[in-house]
N, C-alpha and C positions, 0 to 999 in steps of 0.2 A: 459777485457780478451784479450789476444793476438789472432791474426788471426790463425785459425786452419792450421795445416801443409798440409792438403789435402782439396781440394774443394769437394763438394758433388757430382761432376761429376765422382769422382773416385769410387763411390758406385752404385750398381745396384741391382735390385731384381733378385736373382739367381733362385728362384723357387717360383711362386705364387700359393699357395694352397688353395685359398679361396673357389673355387668351384670344386676342384678335389675330387676324391674318391679313397683313404681316404683323408680327409681334413686336411690341416696343421693348426690345431686349436690352435692359440696363443702359439707358441712353446717357451719353456723356455730353454731347454738344446740343445746343438749342439756339435757334435764330428765328426772327419774325420776318416773314415775307411782306412785300409791299401790299399784297392783297389781304393781309390780316391773318393768313394761315400761319401755323406754328410748325416749323420744321425741326427735326432732330436726327441724330445719327446713333446707331446701335452697335453693340458688341459683335454682331454678325455682319457688319459692313453695310447695312441697309440705310439709305437716306430716305426718311419718311416725311410725308406732309400730313399734318393734322388740320382738319377743316377749322376755320376761324371760330365756329361755334362748338368745337370739340366733338362733333358728331360722327366723324369718320377718319380713317387712316388710309393712306395710299403710299405704296412704294414708288419712289421716283427714280431711284438708281441704286446700284449696289457695287461693292468692291470685293466681296468675299474676304474682307479683312475685319478691322475693328476701328470704327470711326470715332474720332475725338472731336475737336472743335470744328464748327462750321461757320461760314459767313457769306453774305450775299454782296454782289456788286449792284450798281444801279440798274443794270439790264436784267436782273433776276437770276444771273448765273450764280451757282452755289459752289464755294470752295470748301473742301472737306479734308481734314487731316486723317491719315490712316496709319495706325500703329503697326499693324502687321506688315504692311508694304513699305514702311518708312518713306512715305510719299504723300504729296498733296494731290487730290483728285479735283476735277471740275465738272459739275453738272451743267451742261449747256442748255440754257432756256430755249434756244431756237430749235435745237435738234432733239432735246430730251435725252441726250446721251451723256453718260458719265465716263470720263476718261482720265488717265494719268496726266497731271499738269506739270508737276515739278518734284524733284527729289534730290537735286545736287547737294551732296555733303551732309544733309540733315539725317539724324539718327532716330529721334523720337519727335516727329512733328506733332505739336500739341494744339496750338490755337492760331488761326489766321486772322489778320486784319487787312482789309482792302483799303488801299490809299490811291484813289483814282486821280487825285491832284498830282501825284508824282508817278502815276502809272506803275505801281508796284504792290506786291503782297508781302507783308511781314508775317513770319511764322516763328513761334517760340519752339525751342528745342529742349525737351525735358530730359536731360541726361545727367543732371546733378552737377556738382561743382568740379569742373575741369577746364582746361584751356580751350576747349572747343564748344562748350555750352554757350547759350546766349540766344540771339535772334537772327534768323536768316531773312534775306530779302530777295524776291524774285520778280522779274519783269511780268507785268500783267498780260502781255500779249504772247511772249515767247516761252515763259516759264524758266528762263535762264536766270541764274543768280548764285548766291552763296552766303557765307556768314557775314552779317552786317554789324551787329553789336558783339564785340569780342570779349567784353568783360565777363568774367566768370560769375554765374548766378547759382543760387541754391535751389535748383529745380525750377527753372522758368516754366510757367504754366499759363493760365489765362491772361489775356491782354485786353486793353481798351485804348482807343485813340483819344488823346487829350481833346477837350472841347474846342480848343483853338486850332486843332489839326497839326500842331507842331511838336508832338511828342507821344510816346507810348507809356502807358501805365502797365506794369508787369507784375503779376503775382509770383513771388518766390516761395514756394510751398514749404521748403525745408528750413527757411530762415526763422520764423515766418514773417514776411513783410510784403509791402507793395513798393516797388521801385519806379522811378520815372527816368526814361531815356529820351533826351531831346532829339529831335530831327533837325539838324543844322541846315542852314541856307543852301549848302551844296549837296544836301541829301545824305550826308554821313551821320553816324550816330555820335551824339555828344556824350559827356561823362554821365554815367549812371548815378542817381541819387535816391537814397531811401526816403520815402515820404510818409509812409504809414508803418508803424511797428506794433508789435503786440497783438497780431491777428491770430489769436489762439484757436485751434492749434495746427490745422492743415488747411489753409486757404487754397482755393482752386480757381474760381472764376471771378471776374470783375466786370462791371459795366457802369456807365454814367447814366443817371436818371435825367429826365428832361430839365430839371431845375439845377443840374450841375453837381448834385451829390454823388458820391462814389459808393456803389454797393459792392460788397465782397461776399461771395459764397464760400462756405467751408465744407469740405468733404467730411471732416471730423472735428468737432461734433456737427450734427446736422443743424447748422446755424447760418444766418446771414447777418452781416454787419452793414451799417451805414456810416460813412465818414464824411464830415464837413469840417472846414477850417475853423468855423465858429463854435463847433461843438465837439470836435474830436471824433473818436471811434465809439460808436454805440451799437449795441445788439439790436437789430431790427426784429428778428423773430427766431425762435429756436424750438425744435421738436425733440424733446428728450427721449421720445419713444422711437424716433427715426422711422416713422411710417408715412405720414403725409409729405414731410421733408425727409427723404431717405438718402443721406449722403449726397447732397446737391453738389453738382459740379459747375457747369456753365449756366449763365443767367442772361435773360434778354427782356427788354421793356417793350410794351405796347400800351401807350397812354399811361393810365394810372394802375396798370396791371404789370406784375413781374412774373415771368415764367422761368421755372428751373427744371433742368434735367436732373434725374435722380439715378446715379450709378448703382445705388443699392436695390432698386426695384424696377418696375415695368411701367412707369407712368411719368407724365409731365405734370408739374404742380403750378397752379396759378395763385398768386398772392395779391390781394386787393390792398393797394396803398392809399386809397382815398382818405383814410382816417389820419394819415401822417400830417404833422404840421409842415407847412411849406418853408423852404429855405428863405432866408433874408437876402434879397438881391445884393450881390457884391461881397457876401460873407462866406460863400461856399469855398 
């Protein structure tokens, strides 16, 4: 394997929540709020807000379950997938209440994508390879919906909206690969296509950088990849000791910083990407 693009010195523990109250208990999901704060979900069902400077933690809501992926809409509402309840919850920015939003048909809701242009929420269903696995879609106002992409996937996991807004990039953890599912003009799912292979060995999360590069986090080993069309798949950073990066799951960008949830520990990691060479326009 080629040397990682970044040394581990580029990563630091942004917030250590092992002994805080509330505790940052094995976070799976992470997202950046418009005010710069970093939000995460925990194995105890807490939705937590970490101050933008990493100086404090606050419980915003709770499900008494196990939160997986989380995502914001433009109004600051937060959608959170819950493993225990097999449902998606919504934290309402206006009322500060967290309530069940949708659950129809889904078994292991893993990661949500807000699509306000089409007034819907896409959610991956991590049930392995069978005829019901895939991606669900729910109405953003009513929570009504059902299975949207019916193609069997090898453990659909993290997702990212394509930069042009017309497709979803989906992690298939058991393949392991990244697939692309087009969103057709009528809103239906187009044919799935594998776009990145060899993501060894358990990819979990995925996010687009501001320059259009695709970043892929791996639960095992504790590694993050970068993929670009002009360079292919490259190892961005890896923690062989799994301490600062401790089985990273979901990832989120804030400027030239990348934040990772660490299912193996009790903290959120911040990675400084300023030293990375920039992508060539039109080559991503």
